[in-house]
N, C-alpha and C positions, 0 to 999 in steps of 0.2 A: 274882132271875138265876139259869136254867139254865145247868148245865156238860155239853158232849155227852161224853160218855163217853171217843170220842177225844182231848179235849182236856184231860181230867185228867191228873193222874199216877201213875203206874202205883205202887199202894201193896203187888205182890208184891215177896220179895225175890228180892235178883238170885241164880243160881245159879252163877254166874262166882265161883270162890275172890279172894279181894285179894290185888294183887298184893304181893310183900313191899316192904317198907320203900326196900331196897337200890336194886330197879329205879325205885322212883318218884321219888326224892331227884334226881338227873339232871331229870326234867320238869320240878322244883318251881325249879332253878337259873336265874337269869338269864341272859341272853343272854350268848354268852362274847364275852372282850376282843374288841372293835373289830370286831366283826363286825354290830351298830347299827350302827356310821359309813359301813359298806360297801355295806348294804341301804336303798335310797332309799326306799319304800312300806311302810307297815304291814302288808299283805300280805307283803309280802316277809319282811321281817323275822320272823316267825311263821313263814314259812317256812322260812327258815333254822337259826333255834331249832329249828323239828322236826324238821330234816334232823338238826342236830348232837346231840340227845336221844335222836333215833332209834339213831346212832351208839354214845355213850356208854352205853345199854339194851342193844345187840349186843356190845359189849366184855365188860359187868356179865355177858353171858348165854355171853362167851368165844366170841358167833359172829360169827369174826374176819373172815369174807369180807363178811357181811352190814355190816356196820363201817367194814369198808373201801370197800367200794361208797358208802354213805352220805361220808362221806368225802371219796373221790374226784368226788364230785359237786358236793359245797362250795368243794371246790380249781378244779371246773373256773369257777367263775363268780367264784370271791374267792379266785386262788393263794398271796396272803400272810398267810391267814387262818392264826395262829400256833397256837392248838389243834386245828386241822383238819389241819396239818402236823405238829406234833409226836406224835400219836397216830396219824394212818397211818405215820409212817418207824416206829413203834415197831412194827407190826401187818408190815410189810416187813419189817422187822429179822427178829421171830418166825419169818414163813414162812421165811428162810431166805433174800433174795434182796437182798445186802449191798452192791452196787454201786449198787441203786436206792433203800435205805434211806440211803447215805451220801450221794448226791445229794438227798435229801426233805431230812434232816439238815444238808447244808451249806446249802439256801437258806433253812432256820428260822435257823443261825444267821448267816445273812449278809445277814440282812434286817433288820435292827438294830432288834428287838423284843425288849426285853434283860425283858418282863414276864414272858410265859407259858413255865417250864419249860427260859428261857434255857440255867442252868447244867448241868440234866442231858444237855439235847440236845448241850449245847456236848462235853460228859463222853462222851457217848454216839457224837458222831462220832468224837472223840480216837481210843476206843476201836476203834471199824470200821475204822478209816485204819491205825491201827498192826495189826490183825489184816488186812487185806487186806497191808499190806505185808510182814510176814512171810509169807504165801502166796506172797508173789512171790516174797521172795528163792529159799523153799527151792524154788518151782519152777523157778527158775533154776538152782540149784545141781542140782537133779536132773538136769535138761537137761543140765547139759554136765558133768554125771559120766562 
């Protein structure tokens, strides 16, 4: 049996450098918390996992805009996906959109999903609410002075 050159695997070394392990680990992780239960077909599960992994690679590379875009796409289809809510809220908080971060953390904390970083999300929500309250108090004091 002869193998045509187009079907034979390439024996030439790849010219691209290998990805660092820190970027590969998220790609090897299993499907995140309960996303597999929410997606009906194998293709949708793979697409959801790929999108989440792309978001985590973007987070690792500090490409916050791309990460948030991927997370919002997941949340558009699955608004109660805890890992996406958590990471999206952290990114939103990081860029200074405090009210939006409060809303997202509040959604996560009130979703009754106690598994994925629930304690951290609740603590962040409390801290942001305290900061927002202090800001309102200071603003009122200045306005009434």
